[in-house]
N, C-alpha and C positions, 0 to 999 in steps of 0.2 A: 504493499499500500504506500502511496505517495506521502509526503509530509507537507504540513502547512508552511508556506514560504512567508513567514511572519515579517521579516525585514523588508521583503519586496512589497508586501501589502501596505506596510506603514509608509514607505516611500511613495507608493502610488497615491495614497490618500493625501499626503502632504503636498504632492505635485499638483493634483487637481485643484487644490485650494488656491495655488498660486497662478495657475494658467487661466486668467480671466477671459481670454479670447478663444479658448479651445471650444470645439464643438459641444463637448459635454457641459462646459460652463454656460454656454449660450442657451442650450435646450433646457438647462435646469434653473435658469435665471428666476422664473416665477415661483420655484419651490425650494429656493436656496436654504431656507430655514430647515426644511425637512433634510436636505443634503447635509447640513451641518450636524444634525442629530445622528444621521446614519454614520457619517465619517467619525465623529467624536466618540460615539458609543463603541464603534469597532476599535478604535485606538485604545479605549479604556479596557475593553475585553482582552486586548493583546498586551495590556500592561504598559502602554505607551502614551497615555494622555498628556504626560509632561512635555511631549514634543511640540505642543501648541502653545500659543500666547493666549492665555485665557482672558486677559483684560481686553485684548483686541477683539476676540470673538464676542464677549459680552457687550462691549461697547457698540459693535455693529448691530447685534441682535436687539438691544434695547431701542435702536432707531427704527426697528420694524414694528414697534408697538404703537397702537392707535389710542386716540382719546378715549375710545370705548372701553379700553382695557385689553382688547384682543390683539393678536399679532398677525401681520401679513407675512407672505412667503419671502418677501424681500423689502427693502426700504421703498416706500411709496406704493406698496401693493395693498389691496383690500384685506381687512382682517378675516380670519376664518378659524374655526375650531381646530382644524388639523395642524395649522402652524402654531397655534397657541399651545397645543400639547408639546410640540417639538421644543418650543422655547422653554417650557417648564422643565422638560426632561434634560435639556442641555444645562440649564441652571442647577439642576439636581446633581449632574455629574460633577460640576465644579463646587458643589456645596454652597451655592449662592442664590437659593430660592428667595432669600431675604431681600434681594435686589428688587423684588416685585412689590407693587402695592397690591397685596394679596386680596383685599376686599374688592378692589376695582376689577381685577382679572376674574375673580369668582363670580362677581355680579354679571360680567359680560357673558360668561359661560352659562349661568343659570337663566339668564334672559332669553336663551335660545331653546329652552324647553317648551314644548307645545302642550296643549291641554290633554292629549291622549298619552303623554309621558315620553314621546319621541323627541328627538332633537333635530333642529335645522343646523346646517353646517355654518351658515352665516345669514346676513340679513336678506338674502335672496330666497331662502326658504327650502332649499333641497333637503329632503329627509332621507336618512340612511342609518342602518344600525352601526355603521362605522362611527357616525357622530355621537350616537349614544355611548359607545365605548370610550371615545376620546373625551367626551365631557366628564364621564365617571372617573376615568383614570386621572384627568387633570385635577378634578376637585378633590380626589383621594390624596393625591400628592401634595395639594395645598391644605389638606385637612379641613375641607369645607364642604363635605358631602351633604351637610345639613342645609345647604343653600337650595337644594332641589328636592322635588318629590321622588325619593328613591324607589318607593313602592310602584309608583306609576311608571317609572323608567324601566323597572324590571318587568312589569306586566307587558309593556310594549315589546321588549325584546322577546318574551316568551310567546307573544302573538306572532313572531316571525319564525317560530319552529315549524319544521316540516315533518311529514310522516317518515322520512328516512332518518330522523334524529338530528338532522343538520339544521342550519339557520340561513335565511336569506337577508337581502338588504332592506326589504319591507315585507309586510304580511303577504304570503302567496308567492314570493320570488324564490327561485330555485336555490338549493343549498350550494355553498361555494366555500372553500377552505378558508379564504381571507375573512369572509363574514362570520364563519364559525368561530375563528379566533376572537373576532370583535365581541361576539355575544357571550362566548364562554369566559373571556377575561372580565367583561363587565359583570357577569353573574358571579364570578369568583371573588371579585373585589367587594361586591356588595353582600357576600355571604349567601348567595342564592343558587348555588350549584345543584340543589336538590331538584331544580326544574329540568335538569338535563337527564336524558336516558343514557347513561354512560356506556352501557354495552352496545346499544344501537348506534350511538354516535361514534363510539370507538371502532366499531366494525366499518362504518362508512369511511372514517379517517384512515384506517390502516389499509383499506382497499385503494387508497391513493398511491401506494407504492408500486412502481412499474418494474419491468425486468432489469433495467439498468441500475436499480437501487434507488433512483430519485423519486420524488413525489410530485403528483400533479394536483391541480386545484378542483378539478371536477372529472367525472368519468370520461374516458376517451380522449383526454387532453395530453399534450406532451409534458414531460416532467420539467420542473423549473426550480432552480436553487432556492428562490424565495419561499417556496412551500415547505422547505425544510424548517422554516420558522413557523409559518401559519399552522401547519399540520402537527408538527412536533410539540409546540407549546400547548396546543389544545389537548393532545393526548396526555401530556404530563399533568395538566390541570385536572383531567378526569381520571387519572391514574391508570391509563391504558397504553403507556408508551412501549411496554414490553411486547406489544402485539406487532411491532414492525421489525424488520432486520436492520439493526443499527449499523453494523459493519458495512453493509452494502451502501447504505445512505452516506456514511463518512467517505467511502471511496468515490461516490458520485460527486460529492461537494469538492473533494480534492482534485478530481479530474476536470473541474471547471475553472481551475486556477490558471492564470497567465504566469507561468513560472519564471519567465524572463523579466517582465516589466511590472509584475504585481497586478492585483485586482482579481476578482472572480466574476464569471459570467453566468447567464441563466442556464446554459447547457455547454457541454464541452465544445471547444473550438469557436464559440461565439465571442463577440466583443465584450470586454469587461466594463463594468460601471460601478459607481460607489453604492447604489441600491443593492445590487446583488452581492457585492463584497460584504456589506453589512449583514445581509441575511445568511450568507454562507458561514461567516465567522460566528454569528449568533447561533446558528443551527449547530455548528460544531461544539459551542459552548454547552448547548442543551444535551448534546450527546456525550458530554464529559470528556471531550478531547484534551489530552494532556497539555498543561501550560497555559490554559485559558482561564480567565476569571469566570466564575459562575454568573449566569444571567437569569433574572426573575422572569418566569414564563408569562405572567400577566402584565407587569409593568414595563417589560422590555428594556430594563435598566439592569446593570450589574447588581447582584445581590447585596454587595457591601454598601452601595448607594441607597438601596431601599431600606436596608436595616438602619442606616444612619438617619434617614428621614423618620421612620416610625419608631425606632428604639433608641435613637441617639447614640448609636455605638458604631 
């Protein structure tokens, strides 16, 4: 089996950050805050967070915040729940959540809850269980879950459960591994996992493993490194991770590395990017690959960061 090219991946991440004119930088311009979260969390799992200038990162990020309290994907971009969670997660990595006006941010998030318990992603009103998850994780990290109606939020997520045990983005939408992670994580954080049929969902999730060892997001789809995170974390939260072949999955992720220039791609031989590099490394962390920091399957942050927030250690 191959090895994780740690130094190459660190170099790849630090290089993207500097190449503002590269193709990757340009296409990620509008979601740069998400990119910062993927890159920095990867560095932390690899034990290399000290290679970045945290003051520079935080100063840029705080310029992405709006009067409303929410964060945009870059300076001058509209606020959205997705970028707001990334901002909170990045501050958590640096132990700087105190840099936020916590009431202001939590009021912004709470203001996006709808009467049926669902959440809109922003002022334009798109509804998706991703936004329920993001709102719940954000408020939990800020210790402000009491700002929303948690019971209604949970009931809405449960209304998106399907006959196959999985969850969709809205009631009646097909089950998808990414949405399943969102719903399971939100239920885990709110202490509501009893709503999940663990055997049924576990069966659907372990069926996502294909011959190459990789995981897909839905039946009949190609495997993709990012599902190493969405599927594995869900299996861990419902205690069914032993139902897949971990060795084969580790090999699949390692086969997606660019061993010369660093970075991980969605499938072997494809172009690498920071998104798949993060999900590949995070997946290996969940698989207890040697030398990596452990990552929390619900909060998608290193376990030591989560412990520091909730237990002060």
